[in-house]
C-alpha positions as CSV (number, residue, x, y, z in Angstrom):
1,X,12.2,183.4,164.0
2,X,15.7,182.1,163.5
3,X,15.3,179.3,161.0
4,X,18.1,176.9,160.4
5,X,18.5,174.7,157.3
6,X,19.9,171.2,157.8
7,X,22.7,171.7,155.4
8,X,24.6,168.5,156.1
9,X,21.8,166.4,154.9
10,X,21.8,168.1,151.5
11,X,25.6,167.9,151.3
12,X,25.3,164.2,151.8
13,X,22.8,163.8,149.1
14,X,24.7,165.8,146.6
15,X,28.1,164.5,147.4
16,X,26.8,160.9,147.2
17,X,25.6,161.6,143.7
18,X,29.1,162.9,142.8
19,X,30.5,159.5,143.9
20,X,28.1,157.7,141.6
21,X,29.0,159.8,138.6
22,X,32.7,159.7,139.1
23,X,32.6,155.9,139.1
24,X,29.9,155.3,136.5
25,X,31.0,152.6,134.1
26,X,28.8,154.1,131.5
27,X,30.9,157.2,131.5
28,X,34.4,155.7,131.7
29,X,36.5,157.3,129.0
30,X,38.2,155.1,126.4
31,X,39.4,157.9,124.1
32,X,43.2,157.9,124.5
33,X,44.1,156.9,121.0
34,X,42.5,157.7,117.6
35,X,44.5,155.0,115.8
36,X,43.2,152.5,118.4
37,X,39.7,153.9,118.1
38,X,39.6,152.9,114.4
39,X,39.7,149.2,115.3
40,X,37.6,149.4,118.4
41,X,40.6,149.5,120.8
42,X,40.9,145.7,120.2
43,X,44.7,145.7,120.3
44,X,45.1,148.2,123.1
45,X,47.7,146.2,124.9
46,X,49.4,144.5,122.0
47,X,49.4,146.6,118.9
48,X,52.4,148.9,118.9
49,X,51.5,151.6,116.4
50,X,52.5,155.0,117.8
51,X,53.2,156.9,121.1
52,X,49.7,156.2,122.4
53,X,51.1,152.8,123.5
54,X,52.3,154.8,126.6
55,X,48.7,154.4,127.8
56,X,47.8,151.2,126.0
57,X,50.7,149.2,127.4
58,X,53.9,150.8,128.8
59,X,55.9,147.7,127.8
60,X,55.2,148.5,124.1
61,X,57.4,151.6,124.1
62,X,60.6,149.5,123.7
63,X,59.2,148.1,120.4
64,X,59.2,151.6,118.8
65,X,62.1,152.2,116.5
66,X,62.5,155.9,117.2
67,X,61.3,158.9,119.2
68,X,57.8,160.1,118.4
69,X,55.0,162.4,119.7
70,X,51.3,161.7,119.2
71,X,48.6,164.3,120.0
72,X,44.9,164.5,119.2
73,X,41.4,164.2,120.5
74,X,37.9,162.7,120.0
75,X,34.8,164.8,119.9
76,X,31.8,163.0,121.4
77,X,28.2,163.9,120.5
78,X,25.7,162.1,122.7
79,X,21.9,161.9,122.1
80,X,19.4,160.7,124.6
81,X,15.6,160.1,124.3
82,X,13.5,160.1,127.5
83,X,10.0,158.4,127.4
84,X,7.3,157.0,129.7
85,X,8.0,159.5,132.4
86,X,6.3,159.6,135.8
87,X,7.1,161.6,138.9
88,X,5.6,162.2,142.3
89,X,6.2,164.0,145.6
90,X,4.8,163.1,149.0
91,X,5.0,164.7,152.5
92,X,5.8,162.0,155.1
93,X,3.9,162.7,158.4
94,X,3.1,160.7,161.5
95,X,-0.3,160.0,159.9
96,X,1.3,158.6,156.8
97,X,2.2,159.9,153.3
98,X,0.4,163.0,152.0
99,X,0.5,163.0,148.2
100,X,1.7,166.3,146.7
101,X,1.3,165.4,143.0
102,X,3.8,165.3,140.3
103,X,7.0,167.4,140.2
104,X,6.0,168.5,136.7
105,X,8.3,169.8,134.0
106,X,9.9,168.8,130.7
107,X,11.9,165.8,129.6
108,X,13.8,166.9,126.5
109,X,16.7,164.5,126.8
110,X,20.0,165.2,124.9
111,X,21.4,166.4,128.3
112,X,25.1,165.7,127.4
113,X,26.8,168.6,125.7
114,X,29.3,167.9,122.9
115,X,32.7,167.4,124.4
116,X,36.3,167.2,123.0
117,X,38.5,164.8,124.8
118,X,42.2,165.6,124.1
119,X,45.4,163.6,124.8
120,X,49.1,163.8,124.1
121,X,51.9,161.2,124.4
122,X,55.7,161.1,123.9
123,X,57.9,158.0,123.6
124,X,61.7,158.0,123.5
125,X,63.7,154.8,122.8
126,X,67.1,155.1,124.5
127,X,68.6,152.0,122.9
128,X,67.3,148.6,121.6
129,X,66.1,147.6,125.1
130,X,65.2,150.8,127.1
131,X,62.6,153.4,126.4
132,X,61.0,156.3,128.3
133,X,57.6,158.0,127.7
134,X,55.2,160.5,129.1
135,X,51.4,161.0,128.6
136,X,48.6,163.4,129.5
137,X,45.0,162.0,129.1
138,X,41.5,161.8,130.7
139,X,40.6,158.3,132.1
140,X,37.3,159.4,133.6
141,X,34.9,162.3,132.9
142,X,31.3,163.3,132.1
143,X,28.9,166.2,131.9
144,X,25.1,166.1,132.0
145,X,23.2,169.4,131.8
146,X,19.4,169.0,131.8
147,X,17.1,171.8,131.0
148,X,16.1,174.1,133.9
149,X,12.5,172.6,134.2
150,X,13.6,169.0,133.9
151,X,11.1,166.8,135.6
152,X,13.8,164.8,137.4
153,X,15.5,167.9,138.8
154,X,14.9,166.7,142.4
155,X,17.2,163.8,141.6
156,X,19.8,165.8,139.7
157,X,19.9,168.3,136.9
158,X,23.6,169.2,136.4
159,X,26.8,167.1,136.7
160,X,30.4,167.8,135.6
161,X,33.3,165.5,136.5
162,X,36.8,165.8,135.1
163,X,39.8,163.6,135.8
164,X,43.1,164.5,134.2
165,X,46.1,162.1,134.4
166,X,49.8,162.6,133.8
167,X,52.0,159.5,133.4
168,X,55.7,159.2,133.2
169,X,56.6,155.7,131.9
170,X,59.6,153.4,131.4
171,X,59.9,150.1,129.5
172,X,62.6,147.4,129.1
173,X,62.9,144.8,126.5
174,X,64.7,141.7,127.6
175,X,64.9,140.0,124.2
176,X,63.0,139.6,121.0
177,X,60.1,138.0,122.8
178,X,59.6,139.7,126.2
179,X,59.2,143.3,127.3
180,X,57.9,144.9,130.5
181,X,56.9,148.5,131.4
182,X,55.7,150.6,134.3
183,X,54.3,154.1,134.8
184,X,53.4,156.3,137.7
185,X,50.1,158.3,137.4
186,X,49.3,161.6,138.9
187,X,45.6,162.1,138.9
188,X,43.5,165.2,139.6
189,X,39.7,165.2,139.8
190,X,37.3,168.1,139.8
191,X,33.5,167.9,140.1
192,X,30.4,170.1,140.3
193,X,26.8,169.0,140.9
194,X,23.4,170.7,141.1
195,X,20.1,169.4,142.4
196,X,16.7,171.1,143.0
197,X,15.6,169.9,146.5
198,X,11.9,170.1,147.5
199,X,11.3,171.8,150.8
200,X,8.2,172.3,152.9
201,X,8.4,175.9,154.2
202,X,4.9,176.4,155.8
203,X,1.2,176.0,155.3
204,X,-1.3,177.7,153.0
205,X,-4.5,179.2,154.4
206,X,-6.4,176.0,153.5
207,X,-3.8,173.9,155.6
208,X,-2.0,172.4,152.6
209,X,1.8,172.5,152.7
210,X,3.7,175.2,150.8
211,X,6.5,173.6,148.8
212,X,9.5,175.3,147.3
213,X,12.7,174.1,145.7
214,X,16.2,174.9,146.9
215,X,19.1,175.1,144.4
216,X,21.7,172.8,146.0
217,X,25.3,172.8,144.7
218,X,28.4,170.9,145.7
219,X,31.9,171.1,144.2
220,X,35.2,169.5,145.2
221,X,38.6,168.3,144.0
222,X,41.5,166.2,145.0
223,X,44.7,164.7,143.6
224,X,46.1,161.2,144.1
225,X,48.7,158.8,142.7
226,X,48.5,155.4,141.0
227,X,50.5,153.2,138.7
228,X,50.3,151.1,135.5
229,X,52.1,147.9,134.7
230,X,52.5,146.2,131.3
231,X,53.8,143.0,129.7
232,X,54.3,142.1,126.1
233,X,55.1,138.6,124.8
234,X,55.9,137.9,121.2
235,X,56.3,134.1,120.7
236,X,56.8,134.6,116.9
237,X,57.2,137.8,114.9
238,X,53.6,137.5,113.6
239,X,51.9,137.2,117.1
240,X,51.9,139.7,119.9
241,X,50.2,139.2,123.3
242,X,49.8,142.2,125.7
243,X,48.7,142.5,129.3
244,X,48.2,145.8,131.1
245,X,47.2,146.5,134.7
246,X,46.0,149.9,135.9
247,X,45.9,150.4,139.7
248,X,43.1,151.7,141.7
249,X,43.3,155.4,142.7
250,X,42.2,156.6,146.1
251,X,40.7,160.1,146.2
252,X,39.5,162.1,149.2
253,X,37.4,164.9,147.8
254,X,37.1,168.0,149.8
255,X,35.0,171.0,148.7
256,X,32.1,173.3,149.4
257,X,28.4,173.1,149.5
258,X,25.7,175.7,149.1
259,X,21.9,175.8,149.1
260,X,20.0,178.9,148.1
261,X,16.4,180.0,147.2
262,X,14.5,183.3,147.2
263,X,12.0,181.7,149.7
264,X,14.9,181.0,152.1
265,X,16.0,184.6,151.8
266,X,12.5,185.8,152.6
267,X,12.4,183.5,155.7
268,X,15.7,184.9,156.9
269,X,17.7,181.7,156.4
270,X,19.7,183.0,153.4
271,X,22.3,180.9,151.6
272,X,23.4,177.8,153.5
273,X,27.1,176.8,153.2
274,X,29.2,174.0,154.5
275,X,32.0,171.7,153.6
276,X,31.8,168.0,152.8
277,X,34.3,165.1,152.3
278,X,34.1,161.9,150.5
279,X,36.5,159.0,150.0
280,X,36.4,157.6,146.4
281,X,38.4,154.7,145.0
282,X,38.5,154.1,141.2
283,X,38.7,150.5,140.3
284,X,41.7,148.7,139.1
285,X,41.5,147.4,135.5
286,X,43.1,144.6,133.5
287,X,43.4,144.6,129.7
288,X,44.5,141.6,127.6
289,X,44.8,141.8,123.8
290,X,46.2,139.8,120.9
291,X,47.5,141.1,117.6
292,X,48.0,138.6,114.8
293,X,49.7,139.5,111.5
294,X,47.7,137.5,109.0
295,X,49.6,138.6,105.9
296,X,51.9,141.4,104.8
297,X,48.9,143.7,104.6
298,X,46.3,142.4,107.1
299,X,46.4,142.1,110.9
300,X,43.6,141.2,113.2
301,X,43.1,142.0,116.9
302,X,41.1,140.9,119.9
303,X,40.8,142.5,123.3
304,X,39.2,141.8,126.7
305,X,39.1,144.2,129.7
306,X,38.0,143.7,133.3
307,X,37.2,146.4,135.9
308,X,36.8,145.8,139.6
309,X,33.7,147.9,140.0
310,X,32.7,145.9,143.1
311,X,35.0,148.3,145.0
312,X,32.2,150.8,144.7
313,X,30.0,149.0,147.3
314,X,28.9,152.0,149.4
315,X,29.0,155.8,149.8
316,X,30.3,157.1,153.1
317,X,30.1,160.9,153.4
318,X,31.4,162.8,156.4
319,X,30.9,166.4,157.4
320,X,32.3,168.9,159.9
321,X,29.5,168.5,162.5
322,X,29.0,164.7,162.5
323,X,31.3,161.7,161.8
324,X,28.9,160.0,159.4
325,X,26.4,161.8,157.3
326,X,25.3,158.9,155.2
327,X,26.3,155.4,154.4
328,X,24.5,154.1,151.4
329,X,24.9,150.7,149.6
330,X,25.6,150.9,145.8
331,X,26.5,147.2,145.1
332,X,28.2,147.8,141.8
333,X,29.3,144.6,139.9
334,X,32.6,143.9,138.2
335,X,32.3,144.4,134.5
336,X,33.8,143.1,131.3
337,X,34.3,144.6,127.8
338,X,35.3,142.7,124.6
339,X,36.4,144.0,121.3
340,X,37.7,142.7,117.9
341,X,39.0,144.6,114.9
342,X,41.4,144.7,112.1
343,X,43.7,146.8,110.0
344,X,44.5,146.5,106.3
345,X,47.4,148.3,104.7
346,X,45.8,149.3,101.4
347,X,48.9,151.1,100.1
348,X,52.3,151.9,101.7
349,X,50.8,155.3,102.7
350,X,47.2,154.3,103.7
351,X,45.9,151.9,106.3
352,X,42.2,151.1,106.8
353,X,40.7,150.0,110.1
354,X,37.4,148.7,111.5
355,X,36.3,147.2,114.8
356,X,33.4,146.4,117.1
357,X,33.2,146.3,121.0
358,X,30.8,145.2,123.7
359,X,31.0,147.1,126.9
360,X,28.9,145.8,129.9
361,X,27.7,148.2,132.5
362,X,28.5,147.7,136.3
363,X,25.3,149.5,137.3
364,X,22.2,147.7,138.6
365,X,18.6,148.5,137.9
366,X,17.8,149.3,141.5
367,X,20.4,152.0,141.8
368,X,20.5,153.6,138.4
369,X,20.4,157.4,138.5
370,X,19.4,160.3,136.2
371,X,23.0,161.3,136.5
372,X,24.2,157.9,135.1
373,X,21.3,156.6,133.0
374,X,23.5,154.1,131.0
375,X,23.4,150.4,130.3
376,X,25.3,147.9,128.1
377,X,27.0,149.3,125.0
378,X,27.7,148.2,121.5
379,X,30.4,150.3,119.7
380,X,31.1,150.2,115.9
381,X,34.2,151.9,114.6
382,X,36.0,152.6,111.4
383,X,39.2,154.5,110.8
384,X,42.2,155.2,108.6
385,X,45.9,156.2,108.9
386,X,47.6,158.2,106.2
387,X,51.4,158.6,106.2
388,X,52.5,161.0,103.5
389,X,56.1,160.6,104.7
390,X,57.8,158.1,107.0
391,X,58.0,160.8,109.7
392,X,54.3,161.9,109.7
393,X,51.0,160.0,110.2
394,X,47.5,161.4,110.3
395,X,44.9,159.1,111.9
396,X,41.1,159.6,111.8
397,X,38.3,157.5,113.2
398,X,34.5,157.5,113.6
399,X,32.6,155.4,116.2
400,X,28.9,154.9,116.7
401,X,27.8,153.8,120.2
402,X,24.4,152.5,121.0
403,X,23.2,151.5,124.5
404,X,20.5,149.1,125.4
405,X,17.4,150.9,126.4
406,X,17.3,151.2,130.2
407,X,15.0,152.5,132.9
408,X,15.6,154.9,135.8
409,X,13.4,154.4,138.9
410,X,14.8,156.8,141.5
411,X,13.5,157.9,144.8
412,X,15.0,160.5,147.3
413,X,13.9,161.6,150.7
414,X,14.9,165.0,152.1
415,X,14.3,166.2,155.6
416,X,15.3,169.4,157.4
417,X,15.5,171.2,160.7
418,X,13.8,174.5,161.1
419,X,14.1,176.5,164.4
420,X,15.4,173.4,166.0
421,X,12.5,171.2,164.9
422,X,12.7,168.5,162.3
423,X,10.1,168.9,159.6
424,X,8.4,166.0,157.9
425,X,10.5,164.7,155.1
426,X,9.6,165.0,151.4
427,X,10.0,161.9,149.2
428,X,10.4,162.6,145.5
429,X,10.4,159.9,142.8
430,X,11.2,159.9,139.1
431,X,10.8,157.1,136.6
432,X,11.6,157.1,132.9
433,X,12.9,155.1,130.0
434,X,16.2,156.2,128.5
435,X,17.8,155.4,125.1
436,X,21.3,156.7,124.6
437,X,23.5,156.8,121.5
438,X,26.8,158.6,120.7
439,X,28.9,159.6,117.8
440,X,32.7,159.9,118.2
441,X,34.9,161.8,115.7
442,X,38.6,161.5,116.3
443,X,41.8,162.8,114.7
444,X,45.4,162.6,115.8
445,X,48.9,163.5,114.4
446,X,52.1,161.5,115.0
447,X,55.5,162.9,114.3
448,X,58.6,160.7,114.4
449,X,62.0,162.2,115.1
């Protein structure tokens, strides 16, 4: 018998999950500056400290007194606990749902491998008014790798998304008070996702359905352009206000899909392959911050960021054989983040920093996924900067992130066509309580020419 797998349905499910992960507010990367990490990124748009201001606020480059290069990275170690787990499968027939029992398996948690997030920036003042800069950094990215027998594997068991951005930048300072800046961003995204999909492949002698799992994988990439704008206003030398706008970026991911299983090989179906495409738009963001020099040794900072996550309202996936594979509502909400911090110049060579941040998630309880099981965050940071010479500064920072406990209640329905006939769909559910925390260890080196 010539069996045919409904590959486009699986492509839709997997690629839709990719969209969710790429846009997950809980996984947006803030690690573009270790000096800023020390005070919770509170002065991201207003505190001109080193070349990382290329990202923080392009207008700030014209406040630097000489050329400099800053490079470093933050190592993130994420821990997750999973409790109160339940799962189920059911075969949907004309007579109703036929329970198939639990998916079974383990729930070890700690599914995010340790990851180093690097960055590098260069800033070059041309004169007292004009400056140029360039940066390479990661604005979005995540990786979740559950164990092979993860009980929620029907919803997703492996995700890797990487976005790399290169940004040439220019700034111009009109006078002692006002400066503007702009940058063009080249962005490249790569992603890979796995999911174990339950499939009814026949009947046992007693008439019960025979269920197997298919290893479904999708990967894709794209590149797109965006831009950044920045403004700095310094009404008095002790007070600096900064405003930064980062544009949306429109991606059209194209890639490949495959589904394989030993049972499918035995049935003569083999590995199913196809292509899939998905339009993604990352949200525009606005950051405002204030830096206030309280004394010769102490300065305090406050920051607020807003992201237009409501752009991620639906997932529209298209394939080669049909114009619309799926159109699913996501209903993300716009989200805010707030931070405050300070820096104390203990000696001419040593600066101490501390900060705290609140980061609110755009996800909603009804659509939270095992791929993005995150919620509102609290982040506590400390750091230090050591300058053994006027030309060289070493910055280090540590951050502790704790998320509010959250719950995943996820359901997926997969149906297939075998020998031209549509088989009854299988509905799989997974429910669990997640508690996430993370430790971030950062180091960067700045050299001034």
